[in-house]
Structures are given as structure tokens and as C-alpha cells.
N, C-alpha and C positions, 0 to 999 in steps of 0.2 A: 636839874639833874639828872645825874650820870647813869649808865647801862652797862652791867660789865652779862656779857654771856659765857657761861661754862659746857665747854664742848670736850668732846673726848674723838672722834672717830671713833673709834672700835668703842663696841659697849660692853660694858660686865667688867669697868676697872676702876669704878668707887665716884663717877662723878655725882648723881643723885647726892649719894650722904655725905658727899663732900660738901654742895652745894650745901644741903642743910645743915652742916656745921658752922661756915661761913656766914649763913643768915646768922645764924643763936648771938657767934661770935661778935660780928658786927653790929646787929642790934641791942648786944648787953649794956645792959645801963644804960639804955636814951642812948649812946652813941651816935646812931643815927636813926632817921625813919627808912625803912626801907619794905619794898612790894617785891613778892618773890613769884616767877612767873614759872609754869610747869607745860616746857613745850614739846614734849616726849610724847604727841600725842595719841600717835600708835601704843602704848605703854605708859599713860603717867602713874607713877608712883613715890611723888615726892610728899604728897601728902600721907601717905604710910609712914614713910622716913620719922619725919616730922610729928606723928600722932598730932594729926591736924583734925580740928572738930569742924563738920560740914555746917556752911552756911545756907547757900540756894547754888540753884545748878538753873541755865537758861540753853534752849535748842537753836544752835546754829545754822544756817542754812550756806554751806560752802562749797554746792557741787549742784551741776542741771543732770538732770535726767531726761527721759521720753516719760511721758505719760499718754495711756491711749483711750479716747473716750469711746465705748463699745458700742455708743450709740449712733453714733456715725461711722463706724467699723461697717467696711463690707465685706470682710475677711478673704481679700484675694490672696493675702498672705506675702503679699510683695515687700512688707517691712520686715519681715523674718530674712526674706532671701537677701535683699542688700547690705542685712548688717554683719559686718568682720571680725564682730566682738561674741558671736552668737548668744547675744542678752532676750533674742525673740525668738523664743520656740511654739510648738503645738501644729497640732494638723490643721483643725477646724476654725480654730480662731488663735490670735497671735497670743502670747502670754508673755509678759515681760520679767525680764530675772533683772531685779533691780542693782542687784549688788556689781552685776558685771558690766551694767550700764557706763557708757562714758560720754553718756549726752552731746554724741558727736552730729547729730541730727540728721542721718542719712533717711532713717524710716520716715521722718518728717515730709522732706523734699520728697520722698517716691510715693507717698502714699495720695490715691485720687480722690480721697472724701476728708482732707486735712481732719481725719481722727486723731493724730498724731501730733501732739509738741511738747517741744522739752522746756522743762521749766524748773525754777528752784525746789530742790529739797533739803529737810532736815538730814543729814548725815555726822551730825555730831554734837558736843551741848560744851559750857563752859563751865563749869565748879568753882565757888567759891566758896575758902575755906580760910580760918584762921588758924594759928599757933602760938598764943600769948598773944602779943603787939603788932604781930608780922600776918599781914596780908598775904594770901597763895591764891593766883588767880590760874585754874591747870585746864587746859584744854583736854577731850576726851573724842578721839574719833570711833562712829559706829561698827558694829563689825563687819568685815568686808568692803566698807568706804573707801574713796578717792578724796582727793584733793586737800591732801594730808596740809601742805603747803599754805595752801588760802586761810586752812583754821589756824595754824598758827598766829598768823599775819592778823587773823581776826582776836588770837588771843592777847597779843602783844598791845595791840590797840587799847582793847578793853584794860590790861595791869595798867597802862600808862593813864588813862582815865582814873584808875581807882590811886595812882601814884599821886595825880593832883588832887583829889580830893581829901587825901590825908596829908598831904603835903610833904611827901617823902624826899627825899633826897638822893634815894638810888633805888633802881630798879634790877636786882638781880633776878636772870635766867638759865635754869637747869634748861639746856639744849637739847636737841635728838642726838642719837648718834648718825653716824655716815658722813656725806657728801652732799648729799642729794637736797633738793627742793624745800622740807621743812629746815634742815639747818639753813639756807640762805635767807629764808623766811625770817628765825631766829638772830640773825646776826643785822639784820635790816636797822639802823638806828643805834648801834654798840658803839661806845667807846672805847672797851678794852675788851679781849676773850682770854678766858684762863682755859689753857689746855690741859685735861687732865690723862697720864697715859701709866703706862705701868714698864719695864723691862723684860721685853717682850719681843720677841720678831715681826712677827702680826703687827702688834700695839706700834712699832716703830712705822712700818708701814704704813698705818692708819693715819697716822704722826703727821709724817710726811704730806701724804692727800690733803689734811684739813687743814695745814700750813700753805699751801697753794693758793685754797677759797680765799682764805683770810687775807692773801697777799693781794689776790684780786681786788677786793674790796679796800684795802690797806686800813685794815684794822690791826693796832698795833696789840701784842700779846704775849704771853709768860706761858711755863709749865710746869704745873707740878705734876712730881715723879710719886706715886702711888707706888705702896710694895716694893720701897726702892732697892733692898735687899733681897730679892728676889731671887733672882739670878745676875750674879755677878759680871759673866762678861757681856750680857745682853745690857745691864747699863753702862757702861763703859762706853759699848757702840754708840749707845743714846746717846749720853754726854758732849762724844767726841761729835756727831753728827750737829747738837745744839750751840758748839762753841762753832763750827762752818757755817750753820746759818745764822750767829749772830742773836740769837734766841734764850732772851734770860729764864734761867733755872730758880724758879719762884722758891720752892721747897723739895725736899725729900719727908717724904712721909712713910716710916718703916713698916714693916708687916707686922700686924700686932694682934693677936688674937681677943683681947678685948674690945675690939672696935668692933668685929661682927657679934660678939658677945652680947655688946649694948645693943646694935639694932633687934636681935633675935628677942630683947628684953621690949624691945617698945621705945627704946629710949637711942640718945645721941652721948655717943663716946666722950666727947669735949662735956659734958654735963657730968656723965654717971661717972668718967673714970676720967676727970683734969688732969691729972700727972702722968698718967699713962705716955708714952712715947712717941703714939700716933699724935694721940691728943696737943702734947706743946708743938709738934712739926705742924699740924692745924692752924695753929694759935699763931705761930711765926709766919704762914702765910697770909692769914688774917690783917697781920699787921702791913706786912708788907701790901697788901692789896690796901689798906686805909693809907697807907704813904702815896701809893699812886694816886687815888682817889682827890689825895687833898694837894 
């Protein structure tokens, strides 16, 4: 089984909608068996783009937090005084503010009665959905929770299990934005990365950062330029940088009002408007990826 992860560095460049379109094209007419993974656990939206149907979900313990046993607590407030995150408040007895607790364990160390322990807590969930024959495994971090990287790792493991059960030959991952821990977790085990960008200075800056991360992991990558005709000078600068860095340009997708129009109607542009300029460019991208996989 091959794994392709789709990243952007910068958010808002069309990564999720492009992932959804590619999943449809690569799986069309039974060409490939694939499992989709949504690892943008802070704001998962791949199921919305796909119009996917819910199957089931289950909670995940991907974080450790302090737990206070008030039967043992002496109300000395030593835990409050030692907490550097302000996660323990109160005057007469300690009150734990769970969302800001980092699970460092300092409070448990100073507690004279052993009333505080650090335990795994449920801080997110994995949602199982499907869109036609394509299975989607999506992570969802709880509001104000931490350990997004660990949750992404668990999502990827669940997705690989689903791929093995369905005998899929491709795991297609919609990665999170940025270059932090969730991105690194999404990259683990990937065979190839598609970097989605747009012709703007901020997008080029973030593309350069994510390329440094990929080269640290020695993962080959290609670039998909979305809204390619939005700003000519920025496009030229980006293409020149790609040439300098020997990064292949997999596709240039033009700005096409039919694409957001189809998303607003709850559909994919490649399905609703298959002959639109953006759809034809995305089809060329899917062909390029199929050749890389083969």
C-alpha cells in the first residue's frame, strides 16, 4: 500500500477540496481502492466537502492531565502555588482548569497526601464516515485540548487498519496546515507528498518552510499551484523558485468560480462540472499521481 499526504503549509489554499476531488478521480470506476484520512484534527472538514455519511465514532485518550481526589486532599493549596500554567485555582480548595493543564505532574509531586495523579483523559475522537465506496477516517480534537500530534498518529494507525481490512492500495491523507507536530505526525510513513499552494507571497513563504520539513524526512514531493492565474508576478516568482529547488510542478489549476459554486451546493466540481477548466486541471493532476504510484 502506498501513502500520499497532501499538505499546504499555508491554510486556505484549497487543500481539502483538492484532496476530495483527487479521491473521487483516483477511485472512479474502481481504478483503485483507497482510504481517506483527515488529519486536520483542529478543524476537520473533509467530510463536509465530500458530503460523506456518518458511520460511527469513538473517543481517544491522547493526553494526560492531573486528577484530584478530594477525599485525600488536605486543602493545603501547594498544587496551586506550584502550577506554572495557572491550571489550578481556588481559595478554599484546589479547582482544576482541565483545558489548560499540560499534565506536567508538578502538582502531583508536591502534594503531601498523594491526592493528585496524572492520568490519560479523553481529549478527542475518531470519526468513521464514508463517501460512496471510499472510507474516511477523521480525527477531531476536543475544544481547547492539546496533543494534536498524538491524535494524528492514532488517526493514521486507524486508517492503516481500515486500509488493510478493505485491501486498499492507497492511503490518501488530507494533512493539517503549518509545519508543526501534527504535520510531522501526518508525514510519518508517507511515500509522497503533494504540496498545494497559490501565487501569493505568504503562500510561497509557507511553501518554502514545508519543503524544508519534507527534506528533513527525505520524502519526495511535487507542487500543485491552485488559482494559478490569480497574480502573474507572484506566479513567476514561485515557478522560478521551484526550478531553483528542482521541485516538479504537477499541475496549474486556474481560478474557476464553478469550483466554489459546486462546493456551496454540496458537490465536487469534478463531478458537477467535469469540463470546467479547474476540473480538467485536477484530472491532469490525478493522472500525474497515478503515474507516480505506478
